[in-house]
N, C-alpha and C positions, 0 to 999 in steps of 0.2 A: 507352356503358359507364360505370358509376359510378366517380367519382374516389375514389381511396383516399388515406388519410393516409400520408405518407412520413416515414421516420425517417432519422437520419444514416447508418445502414447501408444504407438504400434508395438514398440518393444515392451512397454509396461503390460499391455494386454497379453502378449505372447508369454512373458515371464510369469504373470499371475496364473495363466491357464496351465503352463508347464508345471508350476509348483502344485497346483490343485489336482491336476489330472483332467478335470473337466469343470466347466463353469458356465453359468448363464450370465447375461449382462448385469442382472441384479446382483448376482454373487460377486461379480467384479466390483460393482459400486460399493458394496458393504466392505469387501476386503480392502479396497484402496483407502476408504475413509478411515480405517483403523490402522493403516500402516504407512505406505509411501505418500498418501495424501497429506500427511503432516508437513512434508517438505517439498512436495511437487504438486502444485495446484494447477488445475485445468478444469474446463467445463465437463461435468460428469456425463453430459449427454453424449460425449464422444465414446463412452464405454458401451453405448448401445449402437453407435454407428460403425465403430471400428471393427468389431468381430466379423460382421458380414463382409466387409471389404477385404479383410484378411482371408476369409474363407473363399471368396471369389478368386483370390490370387493363389490358392492352394496352400496357404500357410496354416490354415485351420480347417478342420472339418466340422460340419454342422449336422446336428440331429434335432428333430422336433418331436416333442413328446406326443404320444398318440392320443391321450385323453387329458382331462383336466384343463389346465391353463395353456396346454400346448406350448410350453416354454421352449426356447431355442437353446440347446446345449452345445457348447463348442469344446473341441479337443485340438491340441496342437499336432501338426503333421511332422514328418521327418524334415520336409523342406522348411517348415516354420522353425523347427528346432535348430536347423543349421544356420538360418539367418539370425536367430537369437544368439546363438553361441558366437557367431562372427562379431556381433555387436559387443558382447561381453569381452571379447579378446582384443578389441581396438586399443591402440596405444594413445590416441588423442584424448587428453583429459578434459579439454573444454574449459571455458571460463565460467566461474560461479556467477550466477545472476542474483542480484539483490534488489528488490523493488519494495521499499519500505515507505509507505505514505507518511509515517511519523517522522522518519529521518528527513524526508523531503521538506516537510514543514519546518523542522528544526533548522535546516540549512538556511532558511530565510528568517530565522528568529530575531536577527538584528533589526528587522523592519517591523516587528510585532510588538505589541504591548507586553511588558514583562510578565504580567499576571497570566496572559494567554500562553506564554512559553511554559510557565510553571504548571499550568493546568494540563497542557499537552503532555509534559513529562510524567505527571502523576497518573494520568489516564493510561499512558503507554506502559508504565511500570506495573500497574494493576493488570493490564491485559496479558503481559508476559508472566505474571504470577499465576494467572489462570492456566495458561498453556504449560507452565512448569509443573503445576499440579497434575495435569493430564499425563505428562511424560512420567512423572513419579509413580503414578498408579500403574502405568504400563510396565515400568521397570520392576515393580514389585510382583509381577506375574511369574509363575513358575517357569523355569527355562524351557520346558517342553512346549509351552504355549507360544513362544516367540523364537523363530529360527535365529541362529547366531548372527547372520548377516543383518537382519532387521534390528537386532539388539545393538549392533555396532552403530547403526544410524541413530538409534535412540540415545546412545551415549553422547553423540555430538549434539543432538537436540537438547538434552539436559544441560550440557555445558553452555550452549548458546543462550538458552532461556535464563540461566543464572546470571550470565554476563549481561544480558539485556536488562534484567531487573536492577542490577547494580549500576549500570550505566544511566538508566533513566532516573533512578533515585538520586544519583549524583547531579544530574541536570536540574532536578527539582529543587535541590538544595545548594546550587551553585551560588556562591556569594556575589558574583558579578551580576547575576540576574536580580538578586535581592537588592543590591545597591541601586540598580537601575530603577527599581520600583519606587525608590524614594527620591529620585531626581525630579526637579521641577519640570513641568510640561514645557516642551520646546516651543519657541515663538514661531508660529506658522504664518505670520504676516508676510505677504509677498513683498519682496524688496522693490524699491522704485526702479522703473526702467530708465534707460538713458534718455535724457531730454525731458523727463516728466518732472512736474513741480512737486517739491516735498512739503510745501506749505499746507496747513490744514485747510479744509474746504471753506471755512469762514473767511479765509484771507485771500481767496481767489480774486482776480481782477474784476470779474463780473459782479461779485457781491460787494467789493469795495466801491464800485461805481454806483450800485444801487443805494448803498449806505450813505455815500456823499450826497447823492441827489436828494435823498430823504432828509438829510441834515440841512441842506440849503433851503428846502421848502419850509421847514419848521422855522428856520431863522427868519425868512422873509415874512412869514405870517406874524411872527412876534414883533417885527419892526414896523409893521403897517400902522398900528394905532399911534405910534409916536411920530409919524411922518408929518 
């Protein structure tokens, strides 16, 4: 059977099924949402597409229930377990990816209004407090309900969310941002271009000519009776 290329989601599926013994795509969706989904985000539709692909490559075996909803149940094969264990034994650590929309906006905060930066920081701090509370509830579960390896990832999650809350609270109260909010509004008048007149519109040659002509006509009319 031809060997297929595996993605991180492939290994995630193999690992979840190896841990559970068997699983439906829905089981995978629920399990991932409560565990690795907190730090590895991806479209959950892949959890329905990937198991059949792995089964076609001989890495999973599939059974369909005879009655009821006729769910598709998957189990890992020996070939699948070997590929999964090879992945676990790799020495390449890889680079951590961080894609944070809040940090991206903060990076351009010098071009924003100070109050918008402060609001961003407060919203981000609140969002991280919510996630911190989720992790704290998971950490309070009995040891038998979370395997030791997932608990290790949870410890990092707790530390990260605490750090993020402190960081964004600090940004919200940064005296440099507060000071900027009291600065006078910058003069956004476009500077004159080279060769352009800096005189006000009322002093342009065309208007001066019209004003002189109007003045001469008035003077001539006043002088006529005395002629």
